[in-house]
C-alpha positions as CSV (number, residue, x, y, z in Angstrom):
1,X,-0.2,-0.3,0.1
2,X,2.8,2.8,0.9
3,X,4.0,4.3,-2.0
4,X,6.5,6.8,-2.6
5,X,5.1,8.8,-4.9
6,X,3.4,10.1,-2.9
7,X,3.2,14.3,-2.1
8,X,4.2,15.7,1.4
9,X,1.7,16.4,4.3
10,X,2.1,18.3,7.4
11,X,0.2,17.5,10.2
12,X,0.0,17.3,14.4
13,X,0.1,14.1,15.7
14,X,-0.1,14.3,19.7
15,X,2.9,12.9,21.2
16,X,1.9,8.9,22.9
17,X,0.1,8.2,19.3
18,X,3.6,9.7,17.5
19,X,5.1,6.9,20.5
20,X,3.1,4.3,19.2
21,X,3.8,5.5,15.6
22,X,7.1,4.9,16.0
23,X,7.5,1.8,18.2
24,X,5.4,-0.1,15.4
25,X,8.1,0.8,12.9
26,X,10.3,0.3,14.5
27,X,9.2,-3.4,15.6
28,X,8.4,-3.4,12.2
29,X,11.9,-1.8,10.2
30,X,9.5,0.3,8.3
31,X,9.6,4.0,7.9
32,X,6.8,6.6,10.5
33,X,5.3,7.1,6.7
34,X,5.0,3.4,6.3
35,X,3.1,3.0,9.4
36,X,0.9,6.0,8.8
37,X,-0.2,5.9,5.4
38,X,-1.2,1.9,6.3
39,X,-2.4,2.9,8.8
40,X,-5.2,6.0,6.9
41,X,-5.6,3.6,4.3
42,X,-6.9,0.8,6.4
43,X,-9.1,3.4,8.6
44,X,-10.8,5.1,5.5
45,X,-11.2,1.5,3.5
46,X,-13.4,0.4,6.9
47,X,-14.6,3.4,8.0
48,X,-14.9,6.3,5.2
49,X,-16.3,4.2,2.1
50,X,-20.1,4.7,4.0
51,X,-19.5,8.4,4.9
52,X,-18.1,9.2,0.9
53,X,-21.4,7.4,-0.6
54,X,-23.7,9.5,1.4
55,X,-22.0,12.3,0.3
56,X,-22.6,11.3,-3.2
57,X,-26.4,10.2,-2.6
58,X,-26.7,13.5,-1.4
59,X,-25.0,15.1,-4.1
60,X,-27.3,13.2,-6.4
61,X,-30.3,14.5,-4.7
62,X,-29.7,17.5,-4.9
63,X,-28.6,17.3,-9.0
64,X,-32.3,15.9,-9.1
65,X,-31.0,12.5,-9.9
66,X,-33.7,10.8,-7.8
67,X,-37.3,8.6,-8.4
68,X,-40.1,9.1,-6.7
69,X,-39.8,5.1,-4.6
70,X,-43.8,5.5,-5.0
71,X,-43.2,5.5,-9.2
72,X,-40.8,2.3,-8.6
73,X,-42.6,0.7,-6.8
74,X,-45.5,0.9,-9.6
75,X,-43.1,-0.4,-12.0
76,X,-42.0,-3.6,-9.7
77,X,-45.8,-4.4,-9.3
78,X,-46.0,-3.9,-13.0
79,X,-43.0,-6.6,-13.6
80,X,-44.0,-8.5,-11.0
81,X,-47.9,-9.0,-12.4
82,X,-46.3,-9.4,-16.2
83,X,-43.5,-12.2,-15.0
84,X,-46.4,-14.6,-13.5
85,X,-49.0,-13.9,-16.1
86,X,-46.6,-15.5,-18.2
87,X,-46.2,-18.6,-16.5
88,X,-48.0,-22.0,-16.8
């Protein structure tokens, strides 16, 4: 996951958390950056996918890209009825 083609980022991190990052980096013989990139990537995958999906859905609704649920249900009822009518 860690790549060397990334962009530099500067942020503050609490001392106790940085100590944990350093301990993991030392145990794995990796850099701080490698540990932080892996931790952040995992966090994004596990905790942020739903947030981003919700934001995309809200943007679609704001653009009017939605269907009325009653209309969708009526369409489904028609499709099901047509399929049932074709059964022997």
